[in-house]
PDBQT receptor file of N, H, CA, C and O in Angstrom, charges set to zero:
ATOM      1  N   UNK A   1       6.903 -15.312   5.862  1.00  0.00    +0.000 N 
ATOM      2  CA  UNK A   1       7.282 -14.116   5.374  1.00  0.00    +0.000 C 
ATOM      3  C   UNK A   1       7.913 -12.822   6.286  1.00  0.00    +0.000 C 
ATOM      4  O   UNK A   1       7.820 -12.587   7.491  1.00  0.00    +0.000 OA
ATOM      5  N   UNK A   2       8.398 -12.298   5.504  1.00  0.00    +0.000 N 
ATOM      6  H   UNK A   2       8.473 -12.489   4.525  1.00  0.00    +0.000 HD
ATOM      7  CA  UNK A   2       9.673 -11.131   5.283  1.00  0.00    +0.000 C 
ATOM      8  C   UNK A   2       9.379 -10.059   5.872  1.00  0.00    +0.000 C 
ATOM      9  O   UNK A   2       8.465  -9.420   5.351  1.00  0.00    +0.000 OA
ATOM     10  N   UNK A   3       9.873  -9.614   6.844  1.00  0.00    +0.000 N 
ATOM     11  H   UNK A   3      10.615 -10.133   7.267  1.00  0.00    +0.000 HD
ATOM     12  CA  UNK A   3       9.146  -8.306   8.144  1.00  0.00    +0.000 C 
ATOM     13  C   UNK A   3      10.296  -7.242   6.931  1.00  0.00    +0.000 C 
ATOM     14  O   UNK A   3      11.476  -7.514   6.712  1.00  0.00    +0.000 OA
ATOM     15  N   UNK A   4       9.632  -6.219   6.400  1.00  0.00    +0.000 N 
ATOM     16  H   UNK A   4       8.673  -5.998   6.579  1.00  0.00    +0.000 HD
ATOM     17  CA  UNK A   4      10.412  -5.411   6.201  1.00  0.00    +0.000 C 
ATOM     18  C   UNK A   4      10.069  -3.805   6.847  1.00  0.00    +0.000 C 
ATOM     19  O   UNK A   4       8.903  -3.415   6.918  1.00  0.00    +0.000 OA
ATOM     20  N   UNK A   5      11.311  -2.890   7.330  1.00  0.00    +0.000 N 
ATOM     21  H   UNK A   5      12.257  -3.208   7.273  1.00  0.00    +0.000 HD
ATOM     22  CA  UNK A   5      11.217  -1.481   7.872  1.00  0.00    +0.000 C 
ATOM     23  C   UNK A   5      11.365  -1.127   6.684  1.00  0.00    +0.000 C 
ATOM     24  O   UNK A   5      11.969  -1.705   5.781  1.00  0.00    +0.000 OA
ATOM     25  N   UNK A   6      10.510   0.350   6.673  1.00  0.00    +0.000 N 
ATOM     26  H   UNK A   6      10.019   0.820   7.407  1.00  0.00    +0.000 HD
ATOM     27  CA  UNK A   6      10.485   1.358   6.162  1.00  0.00    +0.000 C 
ATOM     28  C   UNK A   6      11.007   2.578   6.778  1.00  0.00    +0.000 C 
ATOM     29  O   UNK A   6      10.183   2.803   7.664  1.00  0.00    +0.000 OA
ATOM     30  N   UNK A   7      11.585   3.177   6.809  1.00  0.00    +0.000 N 
ATOM     31  H   UNK A   7      12.254   2.995   6.089  1.00  0.00    +0.000 HD
ATOM     32  CA  UNK A   7      12.512   4.298   7.515  1.00  0.00    +0.000 C 
ATOM     33  C   UNK A   7      11.401   5.705   7.630  1.00  0.00    +0.000 C 
ATOM     34  O   UNK A   7      10.903   6.401   8.514  1.00  0.00    +0.000 OA
ATOM     35  N   UNK A   8      11.393   5.609   6.283  1.00  0.00    +0.000 N 
ATOM     36  H   UNK A   8      11.797   5.043   5.564  1.00  0.00    +0.000 HD
ATOM     37  CA  UNK A   8      10.588   7.005   5.683  1.00  0.00    +0.000 C 
ATOM     38  C   UNK A   8       9.547   6.615   5.179  1.00  0.00    +0.000 C 
ATOM     39  O   UNK A   8       9.786   6.318   4.009  1.00  0.00    +0.000 OA
ATOM     40  N   UNK A   9       8.053   6.382   5.538  1.00  0.00    +0.000 N 
ATOM     41  H   UNK A   9       7.859   6.624   6.489  1.00  0.00    +0.000 HD
ATOM     42  CA  UNK A   9       7.506   5.802   4.997  1.00  0.00    +0.000 C 
ATOM     43  C   UNK A   9       6.485   6.806   4.088  1.00  0.00    +0.000 C 
ATOM     44  O   UNK A   9       5.656   6.252   3.366  1.00  0.00    +0.000 OA
ATOM     45  N   UNK A  10       6.553   8.372   4.129  1.00  0.00    +0.000 N 
ATOM     46  H   UNK A  10       7.226   8.823   4.716  1.00  0.00    +0.000 HD
ATOM     47  CA  UNK A  10       5.719   8.791   3.889  1.00  0.00    +0.000 C 
ATOM     48  C   UNK A  10       6.878  10.020   2.411  1.00  0.00    +0.000 C 
ATOM     49  O   UNK A  10       7.567  11.040   2.400  1.00  0.00    +0.000 OA
ATOM     50  N   UNK A  11       6.344   8.890   1.399  1.00  0.00    +0.000 N 
ATOM     51  H   UNK A  11       5.784   8.061   1.407  1.00  0.00    +0.000 HD
ATOM     52  CA  UNK A  11       6.801   9.667  -0.340  1.00  0.00    +0.000 C 
ATOM     53  C   UNK A  11       6.492  10.509  -0.573  1.00  0.00    +0.000 C 
ATOM     54  O   UNK A  11       7.378  11.327  -0.822  1.00  0.00    +0.000 OA
ATOM     55  N   UNK A  12       5.027  10.988  -0.681  1.00  0.00    +0.000 N 
ATOM     56  H   UNK A  12       4.308  10.323  -0.479  1.00  0.00    +0.000 HD
ATOM     57  CA  UNK A  12       4.216  11.604  -1.258  1.00  0.00    +0.000 C 
ATOM     58  C   UNK A  12       4.236  13.112  -0.604  1.00  0.00    +0.000 C 
ATOM     59  O   UNK A  12       4.974  13.448   0.321  1.00  0.00    +0.000 OA
ATOM     60  N   UNK A  13       3.501  13.758  -1.113  1.00  0.00    +0.000 N 
ATOM     61  H   UNK A  13       2.901  13.485  -1.865  1.00  0.00    +0.000 HD
ATOM     62  CA  UNK A  13       2.958  15.353  -0.557  1.00  0.00    +0.000 C 
ATOM     63  C   UNK A  13       2.013  15.126   0.372  1.00  0.00    +0.000 C 
ATOM     64  O   UNK A  13       1.857  13.931   0.623  1.00  0.00    +0.000 OA
ATOM     65  N   UNK A  14       1.142  16.087   1.129  1.00  0.00    +0.000 N 
ATOM     66  H   UNK A  14       1.269  17.058   0.925  1.00  0.00    +0.000 HD
ATOM     67  CA  UNK A  14      -0.165  15.547   1.129  1.00  0.00    +0.000 C 
ATOM     68  C   UNK A  14      -1.072  16.610   0.705  1.00  0.00    +0.000 C 
ATOM     69  O   UNK A  14      -2.168  16.734   1.251  1.00  0.00    +0.000 OA
ATOM     70  N   UNK A  15      -0.716  17.328  -0.163  1.00  0.00    +0.000 N 
ATOM     71  H   UNK A  15       0.174  17.227  -0.606  1.00  0.00    +0.000 HD
ATOM     72  CA  UNK A  15      -1.300  18.630  -0.865  1.00  0.00    +0.000 C 
ATOM     73  C   UNK A  15      -0.700  18.427  -1.824  1.00  0.00    +0.000 C 
ATOM     74  O   UNK A  15      -0.085  19.468  -2.053  1.00  0.00    +0.000 OA
ATOM     75  N   UNK A  16      -0.384  17.389  -2.893  1.00  0.00    +0.000 N 
ATOM     76  H   UNK A  16      -0.884  16.543  -2.706  1.00  0.00    +0.000 HD
ATOM     77  CA  UNK A  16      -0.784  17.559  -4.105  1.00  0.00    +0.000 C 
ATOM     78  C   UNK A  16      -0.626  15.814  -4.703  1.00  0.00    +0.000 C 
ATOM     79  O   UNK A  16       0.127  15.039  -4.112  1.00  0.00    +0.000 OA
ATOM     80  N   UNK A  17      -1.560  15.309  -6.104  1.00  0.00    +0.000 N 
ATOM     81  H   UNK A  17      -2.172  15.938  -6.584  1.00  0.00    +0.000 HD
ATOM     82  CA  UNK A  17      -2.015  14.163  -6.131  1.00  0.00    +0.000 C 
ATOM     83  C   UNK A  17      -0.323  13.283  -5.637  1.00  0.00    +0.000 C 
ATOM     84  O   UNK A  17       0.734  13.869  -5.400  1.00  0.00    +0.000 OA
ATOM     85  N   UNK A  18      -0.545  11.901  -5.606  1.00  0.00    +0.000 N 
ATOM     86  H   UNK A  18      -1.403  11.426  -5.799  1.00  0.00    +0.000 HD
ATOM     87  CA  UNK A  18       0.782  10.420  -5.191  1.00  0.00    +0.000 C 
ATOM     88  C   UNK A  18       1.000  10.238  -6.289  1.00  0.00    +0.000 C 
ATOM     89  O   UNK A  18       0.242   9.794  -7.151  1.00  0.00    +0.000 OA
ATOM     90  N   UNK A  19       2.412  10.669  -6.397  1.00  0.00    +0.000 N 
ATOM     91  H   UNK A  19       3.028  11.030  -5.697  1.00  0.00    +0.000 HD
ATOM     92  CA  UNK A  19       3.605  10.342  -7.628  1.00  0.00    +0.000 C 
ATOM     93  C   UNK A  19       4.278   8.921  -7.601  1.00  0.00    +0.000 C 
ATOM     94  O   UNK A  19       4.951   8.454  -8.520  1.00  0.00    +0.000 OA
ATOM     95  N   UNK A  20       4.035   8.400  -6.590  1.00  0.00    +0.000 N 
ATOM     96  H   UNK A  20       3.487   8.780  -5.844  1.00  0.00    +0.000 HD
ATOM     97  CA  UNK A  20       5.154   8.043  -6.467  1.00  0.00    +0.000 C 
ATOM     98  C   UNK A  20       3.916   6.355  -4.850  1.00  0.00    +0.000 C 
ATOM     99  O   UNK A  20       2.938   6.578  -4.137  1.00  0.00    +0.000 OA
ATOM    100  N   UNK A  21       4.725   5.044  -5.033  1.00  0.00    +0.000 N 
ATOM    101  H   UNK A  21       5.519   4.863  -5.612  1.00  0.00    +0.000 HD
ATOM    102  CA  UNK A  21       4.025   4.432  -4.359  1.00  0.00    +0.000 C 
ATOM    103  C   UNK A  21       4.872   3.229  -4.462  1.00  0.00    +0.000 C 
ATOM    104  O   UNK A  21       5.194   2.791  -5.566  1.00  0.00    +0.000 OA
ATOM    105  N   UNK A  22       5.365   2.505  -3.018  1.00  0.00    +0.000 N 
ATOM    106  H   UNK A  22       5.104   2.861  -2.121  1.00  0.00    +0.000 HD
ATOM    107  CA  UNK A  22       5.965   0.739  -2.300  1.00  0.00    +0.000 C 
ATOM    108  C   UNK A  22       5.169  -0.243  -3.551  1.00  0.00    +0.000 C 
ATOM    109  O   UNK A  22       4.062  -0.470  -4.041  1.00  0.00    +0.000 OA
ATOM    110  N   UNK A  23       6.190  -0.508  -3.621  1.00  0.00    +0.000 N 
ATOM    111  H   UNK A  23       7.088  -0.323  -3.223  1.00  0.00    +0.000 HD
ATOM    112  CA  UNK A  23       5.954  -1.706  -4.765  1.00  0.00    +0.000 C 
ATOM    113  C   UNK A  23       5.783  -2.511  -3.778  1.00  0.00    +0.000 C 
ATOM    114  O   UNK A  23       6.625  -2.558  -2.881  1.00  0.00    +0.000 OA
ATOM    115  N   UNK A  24       4.291  -3.554  -3.753  1.00  0.00    +0.000 N 
ATOM    116  H   UNK A  24       3.607  -3.516  -4.482  1.00  0.00    +0.000 HD
ATOM    117  CA  UNK A  24       3.839  -5.284  -3.302  1.00  0.00    +0.000 C 
ATOM    118  C   UNK A  24       4.268  -6.526  -4.431  1.00  0.00    +0.000 C 
ATOM    119  O   UNK A  24       4.078  -6.648  -5.641  1.00  0.00    +0.000 OA
ATOM    120  N   UNK A  25       4.934  -7.362  -3.409  1.00  0.00    +0.000 N 
ATOM    121  H   UNK A  25       5.088  -7.263  -2.426  1.00  0.00    +0.000 HD
ATOM    122  CA  UNK A  25       5.079  -8.341  -3.718  1.00  0.00    +0.000 C 
ATOM    123  C   UNK A  25       4.449  -9.556  -3.549  1.00  0.00    +0.000 C 
ATOM    124  O   UNK A  25       4.044  -9.395  -2.398  1.00  0.00    +0.000 OA
ATOM    125  N   UNK A  26       3.952 -11.022  -3.976  1.00  0.00    +0.000 N 
ATOM    126  H   UNK A  26       4.281 -11.152  -4.911  1.00  0.00    +0.000 HD
ATOM    127  CA  UNK A  26       3.666 -11.419  -3.354  1.00  0.00    +0.000 C 
ATOM    128  C   UNK A  26       3.688 -11.846  -2.297  1.00  0.00    +0.000 C 
ATOM    129  O   UNK A  26       2.741 -12.633  -2.314  1.00  0.00    +0.000 OA
ATOM    130  N   UNK A  27       4.371 -11.912  -0.785  1.00  0.00    +0.000 N 
ATOM    131  H   UNK A  27       5.140 -11.274  -0.771  1.00  0.00    +0.000 HD
ATOM    132  CA  UNK A  27       4.818 -11.770  -0.080  1.00  0.00    +0.000 C 
ATOM    133  C   UNK A  27       4.978 -10.328   1.184  1.00  0.00    +0.000 C 
ATOM    134  O   UNK A  27       5.459 -10.142   2.302  1.00  0.00    +0.000 OA
ATOM    135  N   UNK A  28       4.011  -9.343  -0.187  1.00  0.00    +0.000 N 
ATOM    136  H   UNK A  28       3.621  -9.495  -1.095  1.00  0.00    +0.000 HD
ATOM    137  CA  UNK A  28       3.899  -7.600   0.732  1.00  0.00    +0.000 C 
ATOM    138  C   UNK A  28       4.758  -7.055   0.353  1.00  0.00    +0.000 C 
ATOM    139  O   UNK A  28       5.571  -7.318  -0.533  1.00  0.00    +0.000 OA
ATOM    140  N   UNK A  29       4.588  -5.872   1.303  1.00  0.00    +0.000 N 
ATOM    141  H   UNK A  29       3.928  -5.658   2.022  1.00  0.00    +0.000 HD
ATOM    142  CA  UNK A  29       5.342  -4.475   0.961  1.00  0.00    +0.000 C 
ATOM    143  C   UNK A  29       6.597  -4.990   0.730  1.00  0.00    +0.000 C 
ATOM    144  O   UNK A  29       6.981  -5.795   1.579  1.00  0.00    +0.000 OA
ATOM    145  N   UNK A  30       7.437  -4.721  -0.296  1.00  0.00    +0.000 N 
ATOM    146  H   UNK A  30       7.126  -4.067  -0.986  1.00  0.00    +0.000 HD
ATOM    147  CA  UNK A  30       8.665  -4.472  -0.134  1.00  0.00    +0.000 C 
ATOM    148  C   UNK A  30       9.483  -2.340   0.018  1.00  0.00    +0.000 C 
ATOM    149  O   UNK A  30       8.941  -1.284   0.342  1.00  0.00    +0.000 OA
ATOM    150  N   UNK A  31      10.369  -2.558  -0.253  1.00  0.00    +0.000 N 
ATOM    151  H   UNK A  31      10.809  -3.417  -0.516  1.00  0.00    +0.000 HD
ATOM    152  CA  UNK A  31      10.768  -0.859   0.513  1.00  0.00    +0.000 C 
ATOM    153  C   UNK A  31      11.577  -0.628  -0.877  1.00  0.00    +0.000 C 
ATOM    154  O   UNK A  31      12.705  -0.135  -0.875  1.00  0.00    +0.000 OA
ATOM    155  N   UNK A  32      10.928  -1.012  -2.025  1.00  0.00    +0.000 N 
ATOM    156  H   UNK A  32      10.011  -1.413  -2.026  1.00  0.00    +0.000 HD
ATOM    157  CA  UNK A  32      11.261  -0.615  -3.621  1.00  0.00    +0.000 C 
ATOM    158  C   UNK A  32      10.049   0.364  -3.652  1.00  0.00    +0.000 C 
ATOM    159  O   UNK A  32       8.933  -0.074  -3.371  1.00  0.00    +0.000 OA
ATOM    160  N   UNK A  33      10.257   1.916  -4.042  1.00  0.00    +0.000 N 
ATOM    161  H   UNK A  33      11.164   2.272  -4.270  1.00  0.00    +0.000 HD
ATOM    162  CA  UNK A  33      10.031   2.346  -4.540  1.00  0.00    +0.000 C 
ATOM    163  C   UNK A  33       9.690   2.837  -6.211  1.00  0.00    +0.000 C 
ATOM    164  O   UNK A  33      10.564   3.416  -6.857  1.00  0.00    +0.000 OA
ATOM    165  N   UNK A  34       8.240   2.514  -6.846  1.00  0.00    +0.000 N 
ATOM    166  H   UNK A  34       7.530   2.044  -6.321  1.00  0.00    +0.000 HD
ATOM    167  CA  UNK A  34       8.005   3.129  -7.952  1.00  0.00    +0.000 C 
ATOM    168  C   UNK A  34       7.058   4.539  -8.676  1.00  0.00    +0.000 C 
ATOM    169  O   UNK A  34       5.912   4.979  -8.590  1.00  0.00    +0.000 OA
ATOM    170  N   UNK A  35       8.014   4.799  -9.222  1.00  0.00    +0.000 N 
ATOM    171  H   UNK A  35       8.945   4.442  -9.293  1.00  0.00    +0.000 HD
ATOM    172  CA  UNK A  35       7.549   5.956  -9.712  1.00  0.00    +0.000 C 
ATOM    173  C   UNK A  35       6.783   6.292 -10.377  1.00  0.00    +0.000 C 
ATOM    174  O   UNK A  35       7.059   7.138 -11.227  1.00  0.00    +0.000 OA
ATOM    175  N   UNK A  36       5.357   5.708 -10.253  1.00  0.00    +0.000 N 
ATOM    176  H   UNK A  36       5.133   5.020  -9.562  1.00  0.00    +0.000 HD
ATOM    177  CA  UNK A  36       4.668   6.095 -10.686  1.00  0.00    +0.000 C 
ATOM    178  C   UNK A  36       3.287   6.080 -10.125  1.00  0.00    +0.000 C 
ATOM    179  O   UNK A  36       3.442   5.308  -9.179  1.00  0.00    +0.000 OA
ATOM    180  N   UNK A  37       2.165   6.403 -10.107  1.00  0.00    +0.000 N 
ATOM    181  H   UNK A  37       2.039   7.030 -10.876  1.00  0.00    +0.000 HD
ATOM    182  CA  UNK A  37       0.835   6.578  -8.737  1.00  0.00    +0.000 C 
ATOM    183  C   UNK A  37       0.093   4.945  -9.007  1.00  0.00    +0.000 C 
ATOM    184  O   UNK A  37      -0.302   4.503 -10.086  1.00  0.00    +0.000 OA
ATOM    185  N   UNK A  38       0.070   4.436  -8.011  1.00  0.00    +0.000 N 
ATOM    186  H   UNK A  38       0.390   4.795  -7.134  1.00  0.00    +0.000 HD
ATOM    187  CA  UNK A  38      -0.355   3.039  -7.329  1.00  0.00    +0.000 C 
ATOM    188  C   UNK A  38      -1.987   2.866  -8.358  1.00  0.00    +0.000 C 
ATOM    189  O   UNK A  38      -2.769   3.767  -8.663  1.00  0.00    +0.000 OA
ATOM    190  N   UNK A  39      -2.067   1.317  -8.702  1.00  0.00    +0.000 N 
ATOM    191  H   UNK A  39      -1.432   0.586  -8.454  1.00  0.00    +0.000 HD
ATOM    192  CA  UNK A  39      -3.185   1.578  -8.908  1.00  0.00    +0.000 C 
ATOM    193  C   UNK A  39      -4.340   1.034  -8.250  1.00  0.00    +0.000 C 
ATOM    194  O   UNK A  39      -4.363  -0.163  -7.961  1.00  0.00    +0.000 OA
ATOM    195  N   UNK A  40      -5.211   1.725  -8.011  1.00  0.00    +0.000 N 
ATOM    196  H   UNK A  40      -5.193   2.697  -8.246  1.00  0.00    +0.000 HD
ATOM    197  CA  UNK A  40      -6.219   1.299  -6.845  1.00  0.00    +0.000 C 
ATOM    198  C   UNK A  40      -7.356   0.264  -6.552  1.00  0.00    +0.000 C 
ATOM    199  O   UNK A  40      -8.383   0.119  -7.216  1.00  0.00    +0.000 OA
ATOM    200  N   UNK A  41      -6.839  -0.693  -5.007  1.00  0.00    +0.000 N 
ATOM    201  H   UNK A  41      -6.005  -0.575  -4.467  1.00  0.00    +0.000 HD
ATOM    202  CA  UNK A  41      -7.333  -1.626  -5.272  1.00  0.00    +0.000 C 
ATOM    203  C   UNK A  41      -6.967  -2.512  -4.180  1.00  0.00    +0.000 C 
ATOM    204  O   UNK A  41      -5.905  -2.505  -3.557  1.00  0.00    +0.000 OA
ATOM    205  N   UNK A  42      -7.821  -3.163  -4.043  1.00  0.00    +0.000 N 
ATOM    206  H   UNK A  42      -8.683  -3.169  -4.549  1.00  0.00    +0.000 HD
ATOM    207  CA  UNK A  42      -7.221  -3.488  -2.189  1.00  0.00    +0.000 C 
ATOM    208  C   UNK A  42      -6.665  -4.823  -1.699  1.00  0.00    +0.000 C 
ATOM    209  O   UNK A  42      -7.070  -5.940  -2.021  1.00  0.00    +0.000 OA
ATOM    210  N   UNK A  43      -5.355  -4.423  -0.603  1.00  0.00    +0.000 N 
ATOM    211  H   UNK A  43      -5.026  -3.516  -0.341  1.00  0.00    +0.000 HD
ATOM    212  CA  UNK A  43      -4.572  -4.897  -0.340  1.00  0.00    +0.000 C 
ATOM    213  C   UNK A  43      -4.985  -5.765   0.989  1.00  0.00    +0.000 C 
ATOM    214  O   UNK A  43      -4.365  -5.331   1.959  1.00  0.00    +0.000 OA
ATOM    215  N   UNK A  44      -5.895  -6.924   1.345  1.00  0.00    +0.000 N 
ATOM    216  H   UNK A  44      -6.399  -7.276   0.556  1.00  0.00    +0.000 HD
ATOM    217  CA  UNK A  44      -6.597  -7.295   2.676  1.00  0.00    +0.000 C 
ATOM    218  C   UNK A  44      -5.270  -8.509   3.042  1.00  0.00    +0.000 C 
ATOM    219  O   UNK A  44      -4.774  -8.585   1.918  1.00  0.00    +0.000 OA
ATOM    220  N   UNK A  45      -4.572  -9.311   3.781  1.00  0.00    +0.000 N 
ATOM    221  H   UNK A  45      -4.975  -9.250   4.694  1.00  0.00    +0.000 HD
ATOM    222  CA  UNK A  45      -3.833  -9.742   4.158  1.00  0.00    +0.000 C 
ATOM    223  C   UNK A  45      -4.616 -11.034   5.047  1.00  0.00    +0.000 C 
ATOM    224  O   UNK A  45      -5.107 -10.753   6.140  1.00  0.00    +0.000 OA
ATOM    225  N   UNK A  46      -4.680 -12.091   4.652  1.00  0.00    +0.000 N 
ATOM    226  H   UNK A  46      -4.280 -12.319   3.764  1.00  0.00    +0.000 HD
ATOM    227  CA  UNK A  46      -5.333 -13.029   5.477  1.00  0.00    +0.000 C 
ATOM    228  C   UNK A  46      -4.380 -14.017   6.183  1.00  0.00    +0.000 C 
ATOM    229  O   UNK A  46      -3.366 -14.505   5.683  1.00  0.00    +0.000 OA
ATOM    230  N   UNK A  47      -4.859 -14.232   7.416  1.00  0.00    +0.000 N 
ATOM    231  H   UNK A  47      -5.682 -13.835   7.822  1.00  0.00    +0.000 HD
ATOM    232  CA  UNK A  47      -4.162 -15.321   7.969  1.00  0.00    +0.000 C 
ATOM    233  C   UNK A  47      -4.580 -16.695   7.821  1.00  0.00    +0.000 C 
ATOM    234  O   UNK A  47      -5.745 -17.085   7.748  1.00  0.00    +0.000 OA
ATOM    235  N   UNK A  48      -3.167 -17.640   7.769  1.00  0.00    +0.000 N 
ATOM    236  H   UNK A  48      -2.220 -17.324   7.828  1.00  0.00    +0.000 HD
ATOM    237  CA  UNK A  48      -2.910 -18.705   7.192  1.00  0.00    +0.000 C 
ATOM    238  C   UNK A  48      -4.425 -19.349   8.561  1.00  0.00    +0.000 C 
ATOM    239  O   UNK A  48      -4.641 -18.799   9.640  1.00  0.00    +0.000 OA
ATOM    240  N   UNK A  49      -5.129 -20.480   8.050  1.00  0.00    +0.000 N 
ATOM    241  H   UNK A  49      -4.953 -20.927   7.173  1.00  0.00    +0.000 HD
ATOM    242  CA  UNK A  49      -5.985 -21.560   8.592  1.00  0.00    +0.000 C 
ATOM    243  C   UNK A  49      -5.164 -22.060   9.208  1.00  0.00    +0.000 C 
ATOM    244  O   UNK A  49      -3.994 -22.026   8.825  1.00  0.00    +0.000 OA
ATOM    245  N   UNK A  50      -5.632 -22.828  10.642  1.00  0.00    +0.000 N 
ATOM    246  H   UNK A  50      -6.582 -22.855  10.954  1.00  0.00    +0.000 HD
ATOM    247  CA  UNK A  50      -5.265 -23.835  11.230  1.00  0.00    +0.000 C 
ATOM    248  C   UNK A  50      -6.448 -24.904  11.145  1.00  0.00    +0.000 C 
ATOM    249  O   UNK A  50      -7.586 -24.445  11.233  1.00  0.00    +0.000 OA
ATOM    250  N   UNK A  51      -6.291 -26.359  10.974  1.00  0.00    +0.000 N 
ATOM    251  H   UNK A  51      -5.366 -26.733  10.902  1.00  0.00    +0.000 HD
ATOM    252  CA  UNK A  51      -7.264 -27.039  11.163  1.00  0.00    +0.000 C 
ATOM    253  C   UNK A  51      -7.547 -27.145  12.958  1.00  0.00    +0.000 C 
ATOM    254  O   UNK A  51      -6.668 -27.375  13.788  1.00  0.00    +0.000 OA
ATOM    255  N   UNK A  52      -8.473 -26.995  13.138  1.00  0.00    +0.000 N 
ATOM    256  H   UNK A  52      -9.187 -26.808  12.463  1.00  0.00    +0.000 HD
ATOM    257  CA  UNK A  52      -8.986 -27.576  14.481  1.00  0.00    +0.000 C 
ATOM    258  C   UNK A  52      -9.301 -29.092  15.013  1.00  0.00    +0.000 C 
ATOM    259  O   UNK A  52     -10.119 -29.801  14.426  1.00  0.00    +0.000 OA
ATOM    260  N   UNK A  53      -8.835 -29.379  15.769  1.00  0.00    +0.000 N 
ATOM    261  H   UNK A  53      -8.171 -28.804  16.246  1.00  0.00    +0.000 HD
ATOM    262  CA  UNK A  53      -8.816 -30.865  16.340  1.00  0.00    +0.000 C 
ATOM    263  C   UNK A  53     -10.531 -30.959  16.586  1.00  0.00    +0.000 C 
ATOM    264  O   UNK A  53     -11.295 -30.146  17.107  1.00  0.00    +0.000 OA
ATOM    265  N   UNK A  54     -10.734 -32.034  16.102  1.00  0.00    +0.000 N 
ATOM    266  H   UNK A  54     -10.114 -32.695  15.679  1.00  0.00    +0.000 HD
ATOM    267  CA  UNK A  54     -12.353 -32.201  15.783  1.00  0.00    +0.000 C 
ATOM    268  C   UNK A  54     -12.523 -32.728  17.687  1.00  0.00    +0.000 C 
ATOM    269  O   UNK A  54     -11.514 -33.298  18.101  1.00  0.00    +0.000 OA
ATOM    270  N   UNK A  55     -13.164 -32.633  18.268  1.00  0.00    +0.000 N 
ATOM    271  H   UNK A  55     -13.983 -32.171  17.931  1.00  0.00    +0.000 HD
ATOM    272  CA  UNK A  55     -13.082 -33.179  19.711  1.00  0.00    +0.000 C 
ATOM    273  C   UNK A  55     -14.346 -33.864  19.530  1.00  0.00    +0.000 C 
ATOM    274  O   UNK A  55     -15.202 -33.286  18.860  1.00  0.00    +0.000 OA
ATOM    275  N   UNK A  56     -14.656 -35.260  20.130  1.00  0.00    +0.000 N 
ATOM    276  H   UNK A  56     -13.961 -35.730  20.675  1.00  0.00    +0.000 HD
ATOM    277  CA  UNK A  56     -15.144 -36.457  20.038  1.00  0.00    +0.000 C 
ATOM    278  C   UNK A  56     -15.784 -36.257  21.836  1.00  0.00    +0.000 C 
ATOM    279  O   UNK A  56     -15.266 -36.073  22.937  1.00  0.00    +0.000 OA
ATOM    280  N   UNK A  57     -17.339 -36.443  21.225  1.00  0.00    +0.000 N 
ATOM    281  H   UNK A  57     -17.759 -36.592  20.330  1.00  0.00    +0.000 HD
ATOM    282  CA  UNK A  57     -17.985 -36.335  22.455  1.00  0.00    +0.000 C 
ATOM    283  C   UNK A  57     -18.278 -37.996  22.848  1.00  0.00    +0.000 C 
ATOM    284  O   UNK A  57     -18.105 -39.060  22.254  1.00  0.00    +0.000 OA
ATOM    285  N   UNK A  58     -18.700 -37.681  23.895  1.00  0.00    +0.000 N 
ATOM    286  H   UNK A  58     -18.840 -36.816  24.378  1.00  0.00    +0.000 HD
ATOM    287  CA  UNK A  58     -19.168 -39.101  24.433  1.00  0.00    +0.000 C 
ATOM    288  C   UNK A  58     -20.328 -39.553  24.524  1.00  0.00    +0.000 C 
ATOM    289  O   UNK A  58     -20.738 -38.901  25.484  1.00  0.00    +0.000 OA
ATOM    290  N   UNK A  59     -21.626 -40.568  24.044  1.00  0.00    +0.000 N 
ATOM    291  H   UNK A  59     -21.293 -41.099  23.265  1.00  0.00    +0.000 HD
ATOM    292  CA  UNK A  59     -22.608 -40.309  24.412  1.00  0.00    +0.000 C 
ATOM    293  C   UNK A  59     -22.888 -40.881  25.413  1.00  0.00    +0.000 C 
ATOM    294  O   UNK A  59     -22.178 -41.819  25.774  1.00  0.00    +0.000 OA
ATOM    295  N   UNK A  60     -23.988 -40.497  26.150  1.00  0.00    +0.000 N 
ATOM    296  H   UNK A  60     -24.565 -39.734  25.857  1.00  0.00    +0.000 HD
ATOM    297  CA  UNK A  60     -24.005 -40.746  27.516  1.00  0.00    +0.000 C 
ATOM    298  C   UNK A  60     -25.784 -41.780  27.892  1.00  0.00    +0.000 C 
ATOM    299  O   UNK A  60     -26.062 -42.133  29.038  1.00  0.00    +0.000 OA
TER     300      UNK A  60
């Protein structure tokens, strides 16, 4: 996943309806600004799953 650094993340006024947003793609946020209001939805990044090695138990 590519890391994106956004120099100025505040692009809307705190006192009016949001008019612009940063575009998301399959890899996450980009530095591209879109001049419309973002659709309301959740973006939850999921960690990659790692397979655990099965522990073998010795019968006593």
